[in-house]
N, C-alpha and C positions, 0 to 999 in steps of 0.2 A: 901688496891688495889692501885696500881699505875695507874693513866690514860694518855693517850697521846692523843694529838690534832694535826692533821692537818689541814693548812689554805692553801687553793687553794687561790691566789690573782690574783683580776683584778682590772681596774682602777676604775670601780664603785659597785665592789661586793666583798664578801669574802664567799667561800664556806668553811664548818669546818665538820670534822668529829671526833669524840670523841671515843676512844677505851678504853674500861674497862673488861680486860679479855676478854670474848668471846663476848660480847655484842659492838655493835656500832649503836651511834647516829648522825645523820647529820641534820645539820641545817644551813642556809645562812643569812646573814647581810650586811648591805650596808658598803660601805668603806668610811666612816665618822667618825667624833667624836660621833656621837649619836649611829652610829652602832657598834664601839666600847665598849660603855657603856652596848648596849643590850647584846654583847657576853659575856662581862664579867660577866654581872648577869645570863646570862645562864648555864655558867660554874660554877657559885658559887652555884646555885641551886643543881648542881650534885656531885660536888666533892670540896674539901679543894685546892687553891691554891697549897699549899706546896705538894699535891698529884698528880700535874697536870705538864706535859711538854710538851709546844707547840713548833710546828716548821712550819716554813713556808721558801719559797725560795726566795734569793736574789732578788728582782725585782725592785730594784734602789726607788724611791719616792715612790710607789704604797704599799709598804709594810712597810714601816718605821712607819707611824701611829700607826698601830695597833699593831706591835711590841714595840712600846716605851709605849703604853696603857697600853698593860698586864704585862710589866715588872714594871709598876709602881705598878701596882695591887698585885703584888708579886710571880708572875708566871715565871718558868724558860722558856726561850726563845730560841730556836735555831734559825738562820737564816743561811742557807745554800746555797753552790754554785747549781742553777739548774742542773748542770752535774752530781752531785753527784745524785739527784733524778732521772735523766733520766736513768744515767745508773743502778739504782736501779731499776725502773721500766722494764728494759730490762731484769735484774735478774731474777725477778719475772714472766716473758713472758707476759707482760701485753700489751696487743693486742688492747683494746679500749680505748679511751679517753674523758671521759667528765669531768668537772669540778668538780663532785661531786666523782669520782673515782680517780681524782689526788689528792684531798683533803684525801681520804683514802688510796691513795697510800704512801702519805707524813706522816699521823698519823703511818703506819706500819712501814716505815723508821725510823720514831724517835724512835720507840719502840723496833727494832731490833737492829740500829745503835747506838742509844745512842748519838749524836751528841754534839759538845761542845755548853755549854751556850754562848748566845750573850749577849755583854756587849753595852748599847747604847753609841752613840760618845758623846764626852765633849761640853760643849756650844761652846767652840769657832772652833771645828770640823764642828759643826753643821752648824754655821754660816758660815763658810768657804764653805760646802757644796751648802749653799743657794747661795753664792754670785759668785759659777763657773758654777753653773747650770742657775742662772740669766743671766750668760753673754752667755751662749751657746743659752739661747731663744733670746737673742739680736740680735746674730749673725744669727741666722737661720731667724728672722723676717729681718735683712737686707737683706739677701739672695733672700727671697721672694720679696721684695721691689725692688731689682736689676731685678730680673726677670719679675716682671711688666714693668719697666722702659723698658724693652728692646722689649717688644710689638711692631710689626711693624704698623706703621701708628698709633700710639696712639696718642688721642688728646691732643693739647697744655696744656689744662687745667691739665689734669690726670698727665702730664709729671712732671708739676710744683707741683703738690701734692705728686707724688713720690718722687722725689728729696728733698723735705722738708722733708718728713720722713726719708729718708737717712741722711740726714743731721742731725736730731734730733738724730737717733739711733746712727750715729757715735761717736756724744758726749757722749751718753749714754754708749757705749762699751769703749770707753777711759776713763770714770769717773771708771766702773765696774772692768776695768783691774788694775788701779790705787788701788781701793780698795782692791782687791785681794792680789796685794803685799803689801798693808800696813797692811793689816791684818796678812801676815805670819811673819811680821817684828814686830808684836806690841805684841805677845803673845810668850812667851819665848821658850815653847817647840815646837812650830811651827816653830819658827826660827831656833831653832838646828837642826831640822830635814831640812829645806829648804836650812841652808847653806852647810849641807853635800851633799844633792842633786845638790846644785849649782856647786860643784865640779867635777862634771860629764859632760866633754863636750857634746854638744848635747841638753841637758834640760834646758829649760826656766822658769820664774817663773809662766809662767800660766800653762805649763803643770805639774811643782811641785804643782801648786795648785791643778790641779787636781788630781793627783795621793795621795796627801794627803787626800784630802776630800772624796775620792772615795775608796780607798785600804784599809779603817780601819786601826786599829792598827797592825803594822807590828808583835807584839806578838800573834797575833790571827792564824796566818799561821805556820803551824809546819816547813816548810821548803820552798825554792823557788818555788818548783814544784805546790805548793798549789797556790801559787800567781799566777804563770804562768797560772794554768787553771783558777784561777780565773777571769783573764783578756780574757781568751779564746785563747791564743797563743799555748797552747800545742798541739805538731804535733800529727796529727792521721794518723795511718797507717792501710792498708788493705791489709792483705798477709793471703791467703788460701792454705793450700797444697803446691803443687811444681809449679802451673801453674797460679795462680792469684796472681800477685803483682803490686797493685795498687801505683801510687804517693802521698807519702805523703802530708797532707796538714793542716794546722790548722784546730781545732774543730769548732772555732768560738761559742761554747757553754759558753759564759762569757759576761763580759761588753763591749759592742760594742762601746761605748763612750769613753772607756779607750782606745781600739785599736786604735780607729780614732786620740786620743788625741798624741797616741806614734808614729804615722805614721812619720810626717814632722819632728820631732826630731830625727827619725832613720835616715833620710836622712842627715841631719844636722850632725849627729856623724858619718856616712860614710865616711864625709870630714874631720871633724874637731879631731874625737876622735881616737887618735893614734892605740888602742886597737881594736875598731871596725872596722876602715878602714883596718887594717890588716886582720881580722876576715872575711869582707865582700869579701877581694880580694880573700881570701883561697876558700871561698865557690863557686865564679864566675870561678875560676880555674878549679874547679871540675864539672863545667857544668850548676849549679843551674841557673835557670832563675830569671830575675830582681827582680819579685813580693817576691819569695821565699827566695831571700836573704835580702830583706827589712823586712819581717817576722821574719826570723831570726835573724837579728839586734835588731827588736823590742823587741824580746825574750831576746837577751843577754843586753839588756837595763835596762829591769827588773831585770834580774840577778845583774848587778851592783847596783840598786835601793836597792835590798834587803840586798845586800852585806855591803853598806856603813851606812844604817840604823842600821841593824844587830848589826855590829861592834863599831859602834860609831864613825868610821876614815873617812876623805874624803877619795876621789878617788886619786889613785896611780898609772898612767899608768907604771910606772917603775917597782912599785910591781906586777902589773897585769901581764905585758908581763913577768916577770921573773918567774911567778909561773904558 
């Protein structure tokens, strides 16, 4: 008998549901290495690893530890876009939402949809992820310090302390930025991909590092639409009958940090990338609002990213315009 496990992941807790035929059994564990060990032991007492398929949502760093641990224990693990789980829940007319019910829904999704197996990132990609996320933490800390520094009538001693912290953070940010660039150039496969992406006007090394760290292997996406949905830039329409035609907007069910990382490159591409500059001009001529144009350019950038990495050929504006 095949078993299916759904895991609802939060920062501190893992809610788990095991489906075996008509039977279901739930449990929860801490989202820590100790919890991963207890989860593996709990599953082992019930079924062999070869008989179990595990599924969880892609929740960034919160789910990576348990996915890696179970993979190393010999379990087939699927890490899926939360949009797929949400859509499946809607199709099942799920009305209530609790961690336990979410785990059961994920397990049932795993049973009926048979999602593809997940492969952990290579050590060099894992290191790149850590550097990229560390840079984001540093930049967030700097913004917080800057906000404190702008407090009206702040005591002079505190001003000095916050200025010193900003100076330290600036040095660490510069060091981490350089470490990301060096890391891309040090590993042959990452360098090959980075060089292809550098051919796209509008993409800089830090955005490239973010994309390669967080978008996983391009072979994991069946087509570019999956990549766009993973980032949450797929358009979402609301049309019902002949009278309801709401304006389309992006789904936002995906990686918010990747969308943020693509915003400034999209603005740059609208100026310096001839293909995307012409694309943006056409959208403006059709009357699209500024934000809608930027989102469309962000989506188009992902098409170019997918295209150059999938083909192994650098971006050629003349070929792109001709096609």
